[in-house]
N, C-alpha and C positions, 0 to 999 in steps of 0.2 A: 666894803662894809669896815667901822670904823674898831679900832681893836681896843678894849679896855680890861689894863693888868688888873685882875682881882687878889693876887696872889705873886710873891717873887722874893727871894731870899738868895744869898750865893754867897758859900765859905768855903776852906779850904778844910779839907774833909779826907781822912783816910781812907784806903780802899775798903778796910774790912766795915768801916763806917757807915760808907757809900751803899755797901749791901746788906748791910743791917735795916737798912732807911727804905732801899727799895724791898728788901722780904717782907717789910712791914706794910708797906703800900699794895706788896703783890697780895698779903693776906686780905689784908679790908677790902681790895679789887673782889678777889675770893669771896667773901663771903657777903656780896650782895648787898652789902650796907653802905652808908657814906663812907668817905673818903676825906678824913678831916688832916687838914696840912697846917703848921704851928710853927711858926718863928717868931721869938721874942712876944710882942704883944701883936701880932697876927695873926691873924688865923682865917681858914674858910673851909669849907664843908661842900662836897659835890657827892650827889647820887648819880655815879654814869650808869647808863642803860647795860642789858646784857648783850650788846655789840656792840662796837667806838671800831673807827678807824682809827689804826695802831700807825708810827712812821716812826723807823729806825734811821737815822741819817749819823756818817760818819764825815767830818768837816776839815779841812785846812785852813786856818785866815795866814796869810804874811805872805811875802815878797815867794815867785815862784823861784830865786836864785836864792834863798837861803834859806835858814830853820825857820821856823813858822808856828804858830799853835795849833794844836788837835784837837777837836772836839766828837765827845759823844752826845746825839742828841735820842730821848725817848719821848714822843708824845701819844698821847689820846686825845680823840677828837670826837664829838659827837653833836647831835641838832640841842637845843635846851628843851625842846618840845618832844624830845625820841622818848617813846615809853621805856621808864623804868621797869616796869614789870614783864618784861620779854618778852613780851607781843612779837611774834618774826612776821614777815613775808614770806608764805609759802604758795607753790604751784603744785595741784594734786593733778 
């Protein structure tokens, strides 16, 4: 399945700036509404369903014998046709 990037930004930020940004994202997720991401003239809004696939990954890039670059990735994924209203599968 081909991947289409709808929004992407990268910039150097302090740890406290990143934490504040993540708090804003967390607040938007908790409100059950849309999450709107903006950077310059770019903007995208998504409305995740109540249940999403959440992936946390720490990876190291670079030579095995020397210093490299570490990364922490947080990813939320869901099907575009997933119900947003919170209908969940249950077994009775």
